[in-house]
Each structure stands twice: as C-alpha cells, then as structure tokens.
N, C-alpha and C positions, 0 to 999 in steps of 0.2 A: 533371610529373604522375607521377613515379615516387616511391613512398613505401615506408617500412617497413610502416606500418600504416594502414589505412583504417577509420575508424569510421563506421558507417551509422546515422544518426539523431542529432539534436542536441537531444533533451530533456536534462534535467539530468544523467542518467546517462551518455549518450553524450558530452556536452560535457565532463563531468568526466573521463571516460576519455581524451578527446583532450588535455585540459589536462595531466593527470598524465603521460601517455606522452610528450608533448612535453618536459616538464620533465626526464624521464629522459634524453632525447637522441634519441628516435626521430623520424624524419620522418613526420608524421601529417597525414592529410586527414580532414576532417569533412564528410560528404556528407548532404544532407537534401533531400527533395522539396519542402519548403516553406521558410519563413523566419520570423523572430521580429519582433514578438510574435505569439503565437497562443494560442487557447483550448486548455486541456487540463485534465483532472481527475487525481486521484491527488494530493491536496493536504494530507494530514494527516501531519505528522512525529511522531516518537516519541523517547523517550530513547535507544533503540538507534540510530536514525538519526543523532541528534546526536553520540553517541560516535564512531561510525564516520566521519562526515563530518569531525569535528575531527581524528581521527588521520590520515585521508587528506590533509587540508590541511597538517598539520604535516610528514608524511613527504615530500611532494612539493613543498614550498615554495609552496603556494597560500594564502598568508596572507590574501588577500582573501575567502576562503570561510569562514574560522574564525568571524567575527562572526555568521554565519547559524545557528550552533549554539545560540544562546540568544536569547530574545525581546528582552532588554534591549540587548545589543550589536548585534543586528540593527537595532533602531529607531534607535539612536544612529549607526550607521555607514551604513545604507542606508535613510534615511527615505522615499525615493521608490520603493523596491522593496516592494510591498505584501505584508504578512503578516497573520496573525491570532494573537491570544494563545490558547495551548492549554495549560491547566494539567493536563489529563488527559482522562478519558473519562466520559461520563454516558449512562445508559440509563434509559428510561422505558417501561413497558408499558401499552398502551392496549387496552381492550376495544372491538371493532367495534360501531358504532352507539350508543356511550355516551360521554358526556363523560369526560375523564380524572378519576379520583378519587384524590387524594392521601390517604395514611394516616400517622398519627403514627409508625408503626414503619417507614415507607419500604418496605413489602413489595413495591411495584411500581416501585421506584427503585433504581438502583445508580450511585454516584458514586465514581470512583477517581482520586485525585490522583497525578500523576507528578512533581511538583516542589514545592519548599517556598515559592516566591515567583514573582511575575510576572517578575522580572528574569532568572531562570535557567530559565524555563519553555520548553516546546516551542512550536512554531508551526504554523499553517496556511500553506501556500505558495500564493500566487496565481501559478499556474504560468506565465501569460503573462509576468509580470515576472521570476520566478525563472529560468525556462529561458533567457530573453534574457540575464540576468546571467551565467549559467554559460557560455553560448555566447561572450559577450564575453571572459570570462576565458580560455577556450580559445584564442581568437584572440591575446590578449595573451601567452599562453604559447608561441605559435609554431605552433599548428595552422593548416593552410590550410583555410578555410571554403569549401565549394562548396554554395551554397544554391539552391533552386529548380531542382534537378537530379533528374531521374527516372532511376533505374538500369534500363537496358533489358536488360542482359545481364551475367552473372557467369560467367567461364570460368576453369578451371584451366589454366595454360600452364606445363608443367614444374613447378617448385616455387613458382611465383608465381601471382598472380591478375590477370586483366585484366577491368576493368569498363568497359562502354560506357554512357555517360550522355548525357542530352539535356537542354538547358536549355529555358526556356519557349518559345523561338522554334523549337525543334526542332533546334538546332545540336548536332551530335554531338561528344563528346569521349571520350577514353580515358584511363584511369588504371590504373596497376599498383601492386601491393603484395605484400609477402611474407605478410601476415597481415590478416585481416578480423575486426573486432569488430562484431557486430550488436546495435545498441541501438535498433532500430526498433519495439520493443514488438509490439503486435498487427499492425503492418504486415507483419511476417514476411518481410522481404526475402530473407534467406538460405533460409528454409524454402521459399519459392516458387522461388527461383532454383536451389537445389541439390536440390530434391525431398526435403527432409527429412521423415521420417514424422510424421504427426499422432497424438498420444497423448491428445487431449482426452477421448476416451471412457473413459480410465482415471481421470478425476477424478470423485469422488463428488458434489461440489457441482454443482448445476444452478440457476443464477439469472440474472436479467437486471435491468437498471436503466434508469430514465428520469431524466434529470438536467438541470440548468441552473444559471444564476446569477441571483439576484434581488436586489432592494434595496427598501427599507432592510432591514438585518439585523434579524429579529424577536427579541424577548427571551422565551425560554421561562421564565426565572426570574420575570419580571414576570407572565406568564400563570399560573404556578404559585402565586405569592403571591395573586393574585385568587381562586384556588380554595381558599385556606386551607392551602396546602402549607407545610411547615416548612423553608423554604429556609435558615434560619439554621443548620440542622444540616449543611448541605453543607460539605465541607472546602474548597471554593472556589466561586466564582460559576459555576453550572452552564452558563452560556452560553459560558464560556471553555473549551470542550471540543470533542472530537469527539462530537457529540451524536447519540444514537441513539433513535429513537422506534419501539418494537417493537409489532407486532400479529400476529395469527395468520398464520404463514407469510410474513411480510415485515417490512420496517423502512424507516424514513426516516432520512437523515442531514441534519444542518444544521452547516455549518462557516462561522462568521462571520469576516470580515476587517475590518481596521481602517478601511478606506475606506467601510464601510457595505454592501459586497457580502456576499452569503451564498451559499455553494454548497449546493444542495438536491437531494436525489435520493431516489428510491423504488427499493428493491431487493426482488425477490420470487422465490420459488421458481418455476421454470418449470412444474413438474408439479402445482401446487396453486393454489387460488383462481382460477378462470378470469377472464379480463379481461372488460370490458364487452361484448366481442364480437370475433370473429376479425378484423374489419376496423377495430377501434377505433383512433383516432389516439393518439399520446402525450398530447395535451392532454385528450382524452376519458377516457383511463385515469387520468390524474392527478386530474381532476375527480371521477371515480367514487370513488376511494379516499379523497380528502379529505372527500367527503360522508359516508363511513362512519367517519371519524375526526373528530368535530365539534370537539374542542379544537384539534387541529392545523390544521383548516380555519380556525378563528377566528384562530389565530396567523399563518397565511400569507396570509390574505385581503387585508391592506393592502399586500402586496408586489407588485412588478412585475418583469417580465423585464428584465435588463440588456441593453444593445445587443449585447454579445458574451456568449454565442452568439446571444441573441435568440430562442431557441426551446427547446422540450423535446426532448432527444435520446434516442432509444431505442438502447440498446447492443446489442440482441440478446443471445445468450448471452454472459455475461461471461467464462466460463472458456475458456482455450486452453492447450495443452501440446504441446511439440515433442519428438520423439525425436532422438537424436544432437546433443546440446547443444554439443558441441565435437568437432573432428576435425582432420585435417591442415590447418594454416594458417587455422583459423577458430575462433571461440567466440561463443556467444550470451550476452548479459547476461541476468539473471534474468527481466526483464519480457518479453523476446523469447522466452525459453525456456518461459515459462508464467505464468499469472496465475489466481488463484482468485476473489477477491471483496473488496470494500472493507471488509467487516466486520472490526473491530479494527485497521484502518489498517496492514496489513502491507507495503503496496506499496513506499513510499519506503525503508524500512529494509531490506527484502530486496534491493532493487536495489543499495543501497550495500554491503551485506555481500558480495554476489557480486562486485561490481566490485572491491572491495578485494582479494579473493583472486586474481582474474584479473590485476590489476595486478602483484601479487607474483610470480605465475607468469611473466609476460612479463619482468619486471625481472630475475628470478633465473635463468631457464633459457633465455632467448633464445639461439638458435644452438647449444644443447647437446642431446645425445641424450635427456636426461630431460624435455625439453619435452612430448613426446607423452604420457608417463605422467602428468605433472602436469596436462595438459589433461583427461585421462580422469578424474583425481581430482576436478578442478573440476566436471566434468559430473555425476559421481556425487553430489557434495555438493549441487549445486543440485537434483537430483532428490529427494534425501532431504528437503530443505527444503520442496519443493513438496508432497511426500506429507504432511508434518506439517501444513503450513498447511491443506491440503485437508481433513484429518480434523477439525482444530479448528473450522474454519469450518462444516463440515457438521454437526458436533455442535451448533453454535449454531442453525443453521436447523432442526434436528430437535427443538429444545427451545423454540421460540418460543411454543408454546401453554402452556408451564409456566414461569413466570418464575423460580421458585426453582431449577429445573433449569438454565435458561438462565444464571443467575448462576454456578452451579457450573461449567458448561462454559466460561464466560468466564474463570474462574480458571485454566483450562488455558493460555489465552493469557498471562495475567499471570505465571503461574509460569514459562513458557518465556522470556518477555521479561526478567523480573527475574533469572532464572538466567543468561541470556546476559550481562547487564550485570555480574554478579558474577564470572563465570568468565572473561570476556574478557581476554586478554593482548594488548595492541596490538603487542607485539614478535613475536607468533606468532599472528596472527588466524585462520589456517587450522585451528587446533585447536578453535575454538569456532564452530559453525555457528549460523545464525539460529534463534532459539527453542530452542537446544540440541539441534538435530536429530542431532548426533553421538552422543548418548547412547542406547544400545539399550534400556535399561530405561525411559527416558522415552518413546521411540517405542512401546514395548510398552504402556505405560499409556494413551497416547492411542488406540492401536488398540483396547484393551479398552473405553475409554469410547465410542468410535465404534460398536463392535459392540453395546454395551448400549443405545445410542440408535437406531441405524439398522438393526441386524441383524434377522434373523427373529424373535428373541425379545426385541426391544427395545421402547422406549417407543412408537415409531411404530406398532407392531402391537398395542398394548394389553397387552403381556406384562410390562411393568415398571411399578412404582409410581413416578411422577416424584419425589415427595418423598423416598422411600427411596433412589432412585438418586442424587439430589443429595447426600444425606448420605454415600453410599458413595464418590462421586467425591471429596469433600473428604477422606475417610479415605485413599483411594489416593494423593492428592496430597501427603500430609504429607512424604515424603522429599525433595520438591522445593519445599516451601513455606518460603521463607526470609524472608518479609516480612509474615507474619500474615494471609494470605488465609484465607477461610472462617471468619472470626471473627464468630460470630452476635451477640456483644455490641455490635458496631459498627453493627448494623442497616443493612448495605449502604453505609455511609459510610466510605470508606477514605482515610486520610491518605497521605503521601508513600510511594511504593513503589519509586521508581527509585534507582539508584546515583548518587551525586554525581559530577559531572564534574570 
C-alpha cells in the first residue's frame, strides 16, 4: 500500500493516467468509490482528442488504445465496446411553438464535417464500455486497482501523502504516496479534502442540463426529409454527428450509438426562460420544452428510456472551477480542475490535452527541483484553457436567439480546434494548448467577441446588430482561419476541416 503515485478516479482520464504512469515505471494505485461498468456522460470525441490519444498511446506503449482513435479501427478491434459514428457537428435552430422549417439556403442549419470518411471518423463513446476498457488496460499495465473505496481522509505527512480509505463493509485501509493525481471530476476529492478554493463564480457561463439515454436512436435526417429539407446538400449524414437542436436560450443534444442507444440532453441558461415551476421534476421540464418544440417532440416520441440510467438526471449548474490546480505533491486533471458546458464537445479533448502535459511533467522532472515550477506552469495552462472555453461557450449561449451570429461564434471554436491540430508538435505538446489558448492575440480576439455579445454594449442589451456583429466576427477571425470558415458561398455546409492523422 506504498506507492509513488495515487490516481483518484477511474474514468477514462484517470485510468489512462494510471496506465501511462505504470508504463514509465512508477508504482501506481487507482482508487475509485465505485466500479465498472457504470453510466457517465461526456461522450463526444473530436479530431483533437483522437490526435492526443494516439500520441499518448504511442509514447507510453499503450498499443491497445490506438484503435480507439478512428471509427473503422475501433469497430474492427473492439466490436463489443460500444461507440457511435461521428463525422462532425450539426446544428439546427428551432423557433419555439412552431415546427422546424427547413430552407433551401440552410439559413437555420450548420453542418461541419471533421473527417473525409466513416473509416477515419471520430466517435461517440458509450462511457460505461469505454471507461471499463481503459480501467482494464490500466490494470494490465501494472496499476493496482482499489475499487468501491471511499476516501475518508487525505493528510500530508512530511513529503508524502497518507490516505485513509474504507471499503463497502466499512473496513479501513491506509495507502501512502509521494504524489496524488485527482481525476475525480466534479467529485472534487482533493478540493474537499485539501480545502482548495472554489472559483466557479469566475466563470461567465451559467447553464444546467437534464439528460438520459433512450432507444431506439431517432433519425433527424429522416425527419428533415419529411419536412422537405435538402439533406443531399449535407456533407455527411447529419445523424452521424454531435447533433445540436437550438432554441432561444437553450439547446438539445443527440448522440447516437451503434447499438441503437442515443444520448439525449437539454441544456439551458440558468438565468433565462423559467422552468415549468420551481418544484417541477426533470420529467415535467423535459415534457414542457418538448411541447414547445413540436418537431423535436415528434422525433423523440417513439423512444423509451434505457434501463441505465433509467431516468432523467438533473445536473444542477454544470460549471465548476477550482483554484490551486496543482501544488506540492498533487495535481488536478482538467475535468477535476473545472468544466464549462457540453456545447462544442470540449470535455474529452481538454482532459486528454491536460493529461498529456502532466504526464510529461512527471516523467521528465520527477525528483528534480524544477518539478514545482513545471506543476505551476501546468496549472496556469489549464486555467488559460478554461478561460478560453468559458468565453467561447458563453458567446454561443449569448447568441442563441440569432442563428447567424451563433454560427459566427461557433467558428471561434472551429478556428481554435483546427489551429491546435495544425500547430501541434507531438514531440513538444506543452507548446500548443487546447484551442490555442497559448496565443495572446487569439485570447484577445475571443475576449473582444465575448464583450461584444455579453458586455454592457453587447447584443444581449440590444446595443449591437446581430447580423453586423456576425460579419465583424468573421473579419476578426481571418488571421486564424486556415480552413475556409465563414464562407457564405457554402451556405453553412462545410466539408472536412480537421487535420489528417
């Protein structure tokens, strides 16, 4: 029970950390209050996530993970580990209390491809299956799994940590380690145990979600065809996407999996569009908003809840953020350090980017005086990324009433993502942060956009014309636009934008 490193939390990021650190030669324990398989969301991968996962797998000899970076190799290698085909992103704007109305010029649609074929495409991760696979690979790599263990106490003893844990029967064990990696996500184990400051109030985005899994997976493309939509113009089948259905101050996601399951969720701003009532249940709230979105109601009406989770789950406020992300003998992975919102699917990619950099810090500076400085640098990088994600997401929420402006704010995400993919050097990943957060002029542009939308003189206060601001955003974006974003001749139908792997 004496380890070099203890990783807290065995989701995909924690298990990957334990696997890679074990491969380096550290004595690693992986502690989790539960066990696998289990329900989780955060299911949409991206080209950025696939690039980073591929490079981690290669660097640390985790060959079993590399097939997960493409849909074709995943299906061939792990047919029993459920995923879904994700060719890109699709967005559709609905007017409340009216059926969806498609137009020939796709003025209320946006479809952005991220790969050139199904074989090399991204994936949706059925987390119950995927997290279990990652945990299995961690064990095969040498990590000691301690599941169904509740951490009762974390104490600093000299230069080491002492953890008191209890199993399901209340039996007490102790484990010691020189370093702790917190991968507990919103569980916030180290935040609670070490009293780390809460910085959630510094996040601009304020949203909550209600979500579940249903079956059978509905076909929006089929529904759109019935309405006369020109689906042949789409660069790929729009169901094979992280599908977003937008309305005033909120949006729905649909993420279909190959086994017929579909992840469905409703995300809304917390300070807008009051619910059906202060005491409304998640089911009542879902029913209320579906009644106000008749085409989406028709789409989801034939579906039923899957046995797991078997209910609609209310997230409460989605956002959280922790101060002191790293310190003497510990570091938080990105999702434990903070999270903004599922809009644009940043979660998996950000987790992997931060993990990759932390692995290099531990690999290269373990036992050296520069470890402290490198941990401080890691913490500052994660902070910068969270700031950028927060502003981009909040720009999206602030423009939901104006689809043309929403499209322009979405281009901020795609410019950051494609810029990362093109700048990234796998030999020195610390030089390129998630969404290019290391670039001060890029951060300044996003701040300027956020101020124009959310600031006192912004769209939300009626002081900006949304159409003119959308055009201005696209002009500001040009120095960072390397893939033909904001091309009006495409009528919101974009072909491949991601870098080839």
